[in-house]
C-alpha positions in Angstrom: -15.6 -17.1 -34.9 -16.1 -20.7 -34.0 -17.5 -21.5 -37.5 -14.1 -20.5 -39.1 -12.2 -22.5 -36.5 -14.4 -25.6 -37.1 -13.8 -25.3 -40.9 -10.0 -25.1 -40.3 -9.9 -28.0 -37.9 -11.9 -30.2 -40.2 -9.3 -29.6 -42.9 -6.4 -30.1 -40.6 -5.3 -26.5 -40.6 -4.0 -25.0 -37.4 -6.0 -21.9 -36.6 -4.0 -18.7 -36.4 -5.3 -15.1 -36.4 -4.5 -14.6 -40.1 -6.1 -17.8 -41.2 -9.2 -17.1 -39.2 -9.5 -13.6 -40.7 -9.2 -14.9 -44.2 -11.6 -17.8 -43.6 -14.1 -15.4 -42.0 -13.9 -13.0 -44.9 -14.5 -15.8 -47.5 -17.4 -17.2 -45.4 -19.1 -13.8 -45.0 -18.6 -12.8 -48.7 -21.0 -15.5 -50.0 -19.1 -15.3 -53.4 -15.7 -16.1 -54.7 -13.0 -13.4 -53.9 -9.8 -12.6 -55.6 -6.5 -11.9 -53.8 -7.0 -8.2 -54.4 -10.5 -8.2 -53.1 -9.3 -10.0 -50.0 -6.5 -7.5 -49.5 -9.0 -4.6 -49.8 -11.3 -6.2 -47.3 -8.6 -7.2 -44.8 -6.7 -4.0 -44.4 -4.6 -5.4 -41.5 -3.1 -8.2 -43.7 -0.7 -7.7 -46.6 -1.0 -9.4 -49.9 1.8 -11.9 -49.3 0.3 -13.0 -46.0 -3.1 -13.6 -47.6 -1.5 -15.4 -50.5 0.3 -17.8 -48.2 -2.9 -18.5 -46.3 -4.8 -19.1 -49.5 -2.1 -21.6 -50.7 -2.3 -23.4 -47.4 -6.1 -23.6 -47.7 -5.7 -25.0 -51.2 -3.3 -27.6 -50.1 -5.8 -28.7 -47.4 -8.8 -28.5 -49.7 -10.4 -25.9 -47.5 -11.1 -23.7 -50.6 -11.7 -24.0 -54.3 -9.9 -21.8 -56.8 -12.0 -20.5 -59.6 -10.6 -18.8 -62.7 -12.7 -15.7 -63.3 -13.6 -14.2 -66.7 -11.2 -11.4 -66.0 -8.3 -13.8 -65.7 -8.1 -13.4 -61.9 -8.2 -16.5 -59.6 -10.9 -16.3 -57.0 -11.3 -18.4 -53.9 -14.3 -19.8 -52.1 -14.8 -22.2 -49.2 -15.2 -25.9 -50.1 -18.4 -27.2 -48.6 -17.4 -30.9 -48.8 -17.2 -32.8 -45.6 -13.8 -34.5 -45.8 -12.3 -33.5 -49.1 -13.1 -31.6 -52.3 -14.9 -33.4 -55.0 -17.0 -32.7 -58.1 -20.1 -33.0 -55.9 -19.0 -29.9 -53.9 -18.8 -27.7 -57.0 -21.4 -25.4 -58.4 -21.6 -23.0 -61.4 -20.7 -19.4 -61.2 -22.1 -16.3 -62.8 -20.2 -13.2 -64.0 -22.1 -10.0 -64.5 -20.9 -8.2 -67.6 -22.2 -4.9 -66.2 -20.9 -4.7 -62.6 -18.1 -7.2 -63.1 -19.0 -9.2 -60.0 -18.8 -13.0 -59.7 -21.6 -14.9 -58.0 -22.0 -18.5 -56.7 -25.0 -20.4 -58.0 -25.0 -22.9 -55.2 -28.6 -24.0 -55.8 -27.9 -24.7 -59.5 -26.7 -28.2 -60.5 -23.5 -28.6 -62.4 -24.2 -30.1 -65.9 -23.6 -33.9 -66.1 -20.9 -34.7 -68.6 -20.0 -38.2 -69.7 -16.3 -38.6 -69.9 -14.6 -41.2 -72.2 -13.3 -44.3 -70.5 -10.1 -43.8 -68.7 -10.7 -40.1 -67.8 -11.4 -39.1 -64.2 -12.6 -35.6 -63.3 -11.0 -33.9 -60.3 -12.3 -30.4 -60.9 -14.9 -28.7 -63.0 -15.7 -25.1 -63.7 -18.9 -23.6 -65.3 -19.0 -19.8 -65.7 -22.2 -18.2 -67.0 -22.0 -14.6 -68.2 -24.9 -12.1 -68.3 -26.6 -9.5 -66.1 -27.1 -10.0 -62.4 -30.6 -9.2 -60.9 -29.4 -5.7 -59.8 -27.9 -4.8 -63.2 -30.9 -6.1 -65.2 -33.3 -3.7 -63.6 -34.4 -0.8 -65.8 -32.6 2.4 -64.8 
């Protein structure tokens, strides 16, 4: 549990049992999770409690919010040291067969040259196709 507490402390978030549970679930999932997915995984917490925790995490830049292909917002832990930046972001993959979202942490984000005067604060790349499990012949 100390990993979750360390993440919370680094972001200036007071550790409470609910916050630790949500952070642990996000850390163990290794993929972005929606509010509904977190609610199903954390049977002891109700949706409004999880939602409040996620909003607090967003305020403290402890998580990123990713808009999924299905219109749902998903959350994942920010891996930046002090704050979220473009350098902490990575592409995501959506499997059109099993409908799961995956982090592509080892895949670089494409470099985009913005016109003068524009400053990027967030970036999202979503690739769609078949995940390794769904692309196997049946």
